[in-house]
C-alpha positions as CSV (number, residue, x, y, z in Angstrom):
1,M,6.2,133.3,80.5
2,T,7.5,130.1,82.2
3,V,11.0,130.7,80.6
4,L,11.1,134.3,81.8
5,Y,10.0,133.2,85.3
6,W,12.8,130.6,85.6
7,L,15.3,133.0,84.1
8,L,14.5,135.5,86.7
9,V,14.7,132.9,89.4
10,A,18.1,132.0,88.1
11,V,19.1,135.6,88.4
12,M,17.8,135.6,92.0
13,V,19.9,132.5,92.8
14,L,22.9,134.4,91.4
15,G,21.9,137.2,93.7
16,V,21.9,134.8,96.7
17,I,25.4,133.6,95.7
18,G,26.4,137.3,95.4
19,A,25.1,138.1,98.8
20,V,27.6,135.5,100.2
21,V,30.6,136.1,97.8
22,P,32.0,139.6,97.9
23,A,32.2,141.6,94.6
24,I,29.2,139.9,93.0
25,P,26.0,141.8,93.1
26,G,23.7,140.3,95.6
27,T,20.4,141.4,96.8
28,S,20.2,144.1,94.2
29,L,19.9,141.4,91.5
30,I,17.0,139.9,93.4
31,V,15.3,143.3,93.6
32,A,15.9,143.9,89.9
33,A,14.4,140.5,89.0
34,I,11.3,141.2,91.1
35,V,10.9,144.6,89.5
36,I,11.1,143.0,86.0
37,W,8.4,140.5,87.0
38,G,6.4,143.4,88.4
39,V,6.7,145.4,85.2
40,I,5.4,142.5,83.1
41,H,2.7,141.2,85.4
42,G,1.8,144.2,87.5
43,F,3.3,145.3,90.7
44,S,0.3,144.0,92.6
45,T,1.6,140.5,92.0
46,V,5.0,141.3,93.6
47,T,4.2,143.8,96.3
48,V,5.1,141.6,99.2
49,P,8.2,140.1,97.6
50,L,9.4,143.5,96.5
51,V,9.0,145.0,100.0
52,V,10.8,142.0,101.5
53,A,13.6,142.2,99.0
54,I,14.1,146.0,99.5
55,G,14.0,145.4,103.3
56,V,16.6,142.7,102.9
57,L,18.7,145.0,100.7
58,V,18.7,147.7,103.4
59,V,19.2,145.3,106.3
60,S,22.1,143.6,104.4
61,M,23.9,146.9,104.1
62,G,23.6,147.3,107.9
63,V,24.6,143.7,108.5
64,D,27.7,144.1,106.4
65,F,28.9,147.1,108.3
66,L,27.9,145.8,111.8
67,A,29.5,142.3,111.3
68,S,32.8,143.8,110.1
69,F,32.7,146.3,113.0
70,W,31.9,143.5,115.5
71,G,34.7,141.4,114.2
72,A,37.1,144.3,114.3
73,Q,36.1,145.3,117.8
74,R,35.9,141.8,119.2
75,F,39.5,141.1,118.1
76,G,40.9,144.5,118.9
77,A,41.3,146.1,115.5
78,S,41.9,149.8,115.3
79,K,40.7,152.1,112.5
80,W,44.1,151.5,110.8
81,G,43.3,147.8,110.6
82,Q,39.8,148.5,109.2
83,I,41.2,150.9,106.6
84,G,43.9,148.3,105.8
85,A,41.2,145.6,105.3
86,V,39.3,147.8,102.8
87,V,42.5,148.6,100.9
88,G,43.5,144.9,100.9
89,L,40.0,144.0,99.6
90,L,40.4,146.4,96.7
91,L,43.9,145.3,95.9
92,G,42.9,141.7,96.2
93,F,39.9,142.1,94.0
94,F,41.8,143.8,91.2
95,G,44.7,141.3,91.5
96,L,47.2,143.8,92.6
97,L,48.7,141.7,95.5
98,P,52.2,140.7,94.4
99,A,52.1,137.5,96.4
100,L,49.0,136.3,94.6
101,P,49.8,135.6,91.0
102,F,47.1,132.9,90.9
103,G,43.6,132.4,92.2
104,G,42.1,135.6,90.7
105,P,39.8,138.0,92.4
106,L,38.0,135.5,94.6
107,L,41.2,134.4,96.4
108,G,42.3,138.1,96.5
109,I,39.0,139.0,98.1
110,L,39.5,136.4,100.8
111,I,43.2,137.1,101.5
112,G,43.4,140.8,100.7
113,P,41.4,142.1,103.7
114,L,43.4,139.8,106.1
115,L,46.8,141.1,104.7
116,G,45.5,144.7,104.6
117,A,44.3,144.6,108.2
118,I,47.6,143.1,109.3
119,V,49.6,145.8,107.5
120,G,47.3,148.6,108.9
121,E,47.7,147.3,112.4
122,L,51.5,146.9,112.0
123,I,51.7,150.5,110.8
124,Y,49.7,151.7,113.8
125,R,50.7,149.4,116.7
126,R,53.9,147.7,115.5
127,D,52.9,144.5,117.2
128,F,52.7,141.5,114.9
129,V,50.6,139.3,117.2
130,I,48.0,142.0,117.7
131,A,48.0,142.8,114.0
132,V,47.3,139.1,113.1
133,K,44.6,138.9,115.7
134,A,42.9,142.0,114.4
135,G,43.2,140.9,110.8
136,I,41.5,137.6,111.6
137,G,38.8,139.4,113.5
138,I,37.9,141.6,110.5
139,V,37.8,138.6,108.2
140,V,35.7,136.5,110.6
141,G,33.3,139.4,111.0
142,S,33.0,139.8,107.3
143,L,32.4,136.1,106.7
144,I,29.7,136.0,109.4
145,G,28.1,139.1,107.8
146,N,28.2,137.5,104.3
147,L,26.5,134.3,105.6
148,I,23.8,136.4,107.3
149,Q,23.3,138.3,104.0
150,G,23.1,135.1,102.1
151,L,20.4,133.7,104.4
152,L,18.4,137.0,104.1
153,A,18.7,136.9,100.3
154,L,17.5,133.3,100.3
155,G,14.5,134.3,102.3
156,A,13.7,137.0,99.8
157,V,13.8,134.5,97.0
158,I,11.6,132.1,98.9
159,V,9.0,134.8,99.5
160,F,9.0,135.6,95.8
161,L,8.6,131.9,94.8
162,V,5.8,131.3,97.4
163,T,3.9,134.4,96.3
164,T,4.3,134.1,92.5
165,W,4.5,130.3,92.0
166,P,1.0,129.7,90.5
167,L,1.4,132.7,88.2
168,G,4.9,132.2,87.0
169,A,5.8,128.5,86.9
170,V,2.6,127.3,85.2
171,T,1.7,129.9,82.6
């Protein structure tokens, strides 16, 4: 069981990384690993970590939305800028940005929303300075949200480790 325990912890660490890096599954990996441990050892051993992880999953969704919204509002982005950021994220992730023939999806995920928000704002307002400011705001909000999600995910993993350590690491 020790190998399985550490394998599930590794999956959870990947989940923490995914909570920070867009396009990698985050908290859902942590929940899945806890569920697997619960199936094998009984859910009574993981009740607290499972409730915490599900709570983190729900809160993370809200944080993601609110942080992006905060960044957009704080820096004056319109709905056009927000829509452009989402389109830019998708184009960047799938490597469809013509200016990015290198760097892969990770670079596209970072630059795509910025470029998309700028294009969206330029279409709506036709003011380059405002468009750049709005694009930066959306990206800053998203980064802050990702960091908060990462901290929440790390907390869920710590709760799992603290509550299951004697059972999982030693047997």
